C-alpha positions, 0 to 999 in steps of 0.5 A: 248112524249104525245100528250098533249106535242105535242099541247099545247099552247107553241108551238103556236109561233112554229107552226105559223111561222114553216107554214110561212117557210115551205112555203117559203121553198117549193116556192124556191126549186120549183122555179128552174126547171120553171126557167131552159129555161130562165137560158139557155138563159140568161146564155147561158148554155145547158140543162145539164149544167143549172141543175147546179144552182139546184146543187149548191142549194142543194150542199149549203143546204147540208152544211147548217145543218153542219154549223148550228150545228157549230153555235149552239155551240155558239149562241142559235137556234133562233139566229142561224136561223136568221142569215140563213134566212139572209143568204138566202135572200142575196143569192137569191138576188145575184142569181137574179141580177147576171151578170154571170153564176158563180156568180149565182150559188154562189147566188144559193149556198149561198141561199141553204146554209140558206135554209138547215140550216132553214130546219134543225132547223125546221125539227128537232123540228117537228120530234120530235113532231112526224110524224103527226106534221112533215108531216103537217108542210111538207104539207105547203112545198107542197103549196109554191112548187104548188105556185111556177110555178104558180108564174113563169107564173105570173111573169115570171120564173126568176129573178122575183121569186127570188126577192119575196122569197128574201123579204119573207126570210128577213121577216122571220128573223125577225118573228124568234124572237117570237119563244122561245119554242122548244121541246126536246127529253128525256134525256136517247135518247138524250145522246145515243151513235151514231151508225155511220154505221147505221146513214151513212144507214138512210143518204141513205134513205133520199139521195135516197128519196130527189132524187126522189122529186127534180129529178121529180120536176125539170125536170117535166116541161122540161118533160111534154113540151118535150112530148106535156103535159100541163106545169101546171102538173108540180103545180099538182104534187107539190099539189098531194105531198101537199094533200098526207102529209095533208092527213096522218098527222092526223093518221101519228104518230099512224101509225108510232108508232103502231106495223107495224113500219115506214119501211113499210110505206117507202116501200109502199110509194116507191113502189107507186113512182116506179109505177108513174114514170113508167106511165109517162114514157108513155106520154099520161098518163104522167099527171097522172103518176106525180100525182100518184108519188106525192101522193106516196112519200108524207109521207116518208120524215116525216116518216123517220124523225120519224124513225131516231129521234126514234132511234138516238139523235136529235142532229144528225138528220140534217145530214139527211137533209145534206144527203138529200140535197146531193141527190137532188144536184146529182140525178137532175144533173145525169138525166140531163146528161142523158137528154142530151144524151138520151132525156127527157124520161131519166127522168122517168127512172132514178126516178124509178131507185131511187125509186128502191134504196130507197126501197132496202136500206128500207129492208137493214136499217130494217135488221141491225136494226133488228140485232142490236136489236136482240144483 
């Protein structure tokens, strides 16, 4: 796809709405962590079980892209995403007004369902435009994530921020009517037969990456408070992630399309994430570790999506979002269990293990693809 096609005026509405959408999604995902202490008190939950609210959200978001695929057999993408926005708004209202913990979990799951469908549709579209545009819009996700802890400080961590995001989701449903042009894949690639084992391996990459991002983001406030560090570092972590994506956007597409390819980029990022998480394990250096980790992982998501859509039909790309959501559900929950058992230092060491998993998986995928291409 030529640079002219990536930037032509036909996509102005897509970029405009996409910017707002990703700010909203980032705002929501990062709102759960700061709310943990109040959720513990309001619903009488333990430190290990309160992470279930995030797991419910990510569990719903894992189903969202699958539901989106089913909807697209009956309605246009724009209509399907408007329905997803309505589900997001309703779920957030249920969560904010929930009288009991099971109802709160149900609200988070419904919100996650809408979140996953919206994310799947827009991320697939921007991945077709290249790693640069994908990184740019995901940087807007980071801006929302930076704002979430600050919003919690201004309004209280729960429930007002969730009322705000519900109102924004309603506006999103209305604004999606303006998007009439969507990017498409070359017919040869769009009709390619899907190699399921290879797709599953890519799913492992997304699973481990989102586990790193959500594991640090969701548990940063708890870890920082327990180690005597300022909680505002949680926002700085998301800010580092955002700045990294913005910095990567201008040259991301060219770098991924170069002779080096995407695998070395992801490997280097995984190595920086490992280094950052080990620095986080040193209480006096924890703020610096969060910043290093945020910068390190910044390019990974857009590079993985561009890598995937360069080899597989775009219709399969939402499954990668589902795999990532499973990682976002599973890894923070596992970290919660380890924190309850071993204390908050389980946070950085768990993320370090996940970074090693990501790096090893990249090497595995690269070798599998090399052998496949050699046949």
